[in-house]
Structure formats: structure tokens, C-alpha cells
N, C-alpha and C positions, 0 to 999 in steps of 0.2 A: 714421097708426097704421102705416102697413107701410114709411115713411121711420124708426124705431124699428130696428128691427131689420132692415134693406137699412143701416143707420148701425153697430149691431151689429158686424152680419157684417164691417165693411168692418174693424172693429179687431180681431176678434176674425182674420181672414186678416192682419194687417201682425201681432201679435202671436203669431205659431202659429212661426217660425222668431226667436222674441227670446231675447233669455239663457234660461234656464227659473231662475237665479237668484234674475235679478226679474222676470219674466213670469208669476203663476199661466196661463194660459191656453196655455204656452209647456211650465212644466213639467209641467200636463196629459199633452202631445202626444208627451215628451220622453219618459211613462210608457210613451205605449202605447195605444193603442183599447181593452182591457181597464179600463187605468184610468178612462179616459173611460167607460164605461159603467160603471164601480162607481159613476162619484159620480155617474150619472144615475138608476140606481136606488137609489141614497140621499135625490137629491131625490124621485125620484116617492114613493116611502115616507115621507117626508116632509109631503110636500103630502099624500097621502091621510088621514094621519093629521090634518091643519090641519084638509081638510076634513070628516070627523069631531067635534074640538073644534070647529071655526064652528057644526054645524049645533047643538048641543047650547047654545052658548053665546050665539051672532051674530054673537061679532065674529069678523070678514074680517076681520083687521088681516096674524094668520099664515099666513093660506092666498095670501093675496095674496102676502105675502112669498117664504114658499116657492112658490107654482111660478114667482115671477119666478127664483129660481135651475134651479127643471127648464127652465126653458126656455133661461134665458143654459148649461145643460149640455149639453139638445137642440143647441143652435147648433155649440158644441165638438164634439160629437158629428157634423153633419151636416156642419162644416167639415171635418173630418180625412177624413172620406170625400168631401171635392171637391163637394160638395151644398150649397146655402144655405137662408134664408128664401123667393126668390125659388120655389125649385122644391116645396117643400109652400105656399105662398103656389097658387102654379096649380093644385095636386092642387087643393085645395080649389073654389078657380073653379068648376073645371071640374064639382064634384058637384053648385053649386045645379040643374038642371036634374034632379034622380033625386033619386026620395026614401030613404029609408038602407036601409030594405029590400031597393028594388033595387038601390042599388050592391052591398047585402052579397050578393046571387046572383048580380052579374053575378064575381066573383072566384075565379079558379079553385081550384076544390076541391084 
């Protein structure tokens, strides 16, 4: 499963410095972090709405589609900041032996 994320991260890195006129990823980077964050926020909202619709209709296709968009734009954001999916997967892996309540309590206030 993480192979897909790693392959996508490689593509995103390769396109980061591409021509913004021919690459969507490059165009986001050319517009700066605020534009990337705007897209993450937009996709987050669309994902939330799709989840609400899925709960009522039982149809999950739109939720999967919007979540893919959210993950994609989140990976663009991470790439902009020099991070990748491995950083997030490592963090998640470190939480396996820790309850969610313990993890939350261990954070700095």
C-alpha cells in the first residue's frame, strides 16, 4: 500500500520544478504555500461533505474520490515543506503500542 504513496511522492518531487504551464503540481508550487494550503482546505471540506452524504446514501464513491484528492494535495503540501509519506507513516507506526488517549495526553499543552 505504501508503494503507491512512495511512487506518488517521487512524481510530486519530479514535478515540483517543472514548467507551471504544463504541470498542475508545478503551478501549485509556483503560487506558493498559501495556495497549496487553500487547496488542502478545499479538499478537506469536500471530503467532509462527501462523508456526510455517504452516511445518508450509503454510496461511498464520492467519499473515496474526495479523500484521494485530499491525500494528493496533502502530499503536495508535505513535499513543499521537505517531507513525504514516509514521515507520516513512521509517525503512525510509532503510535501502535500507544492508546489514542495516552498519545493525546503525551502532547505538549
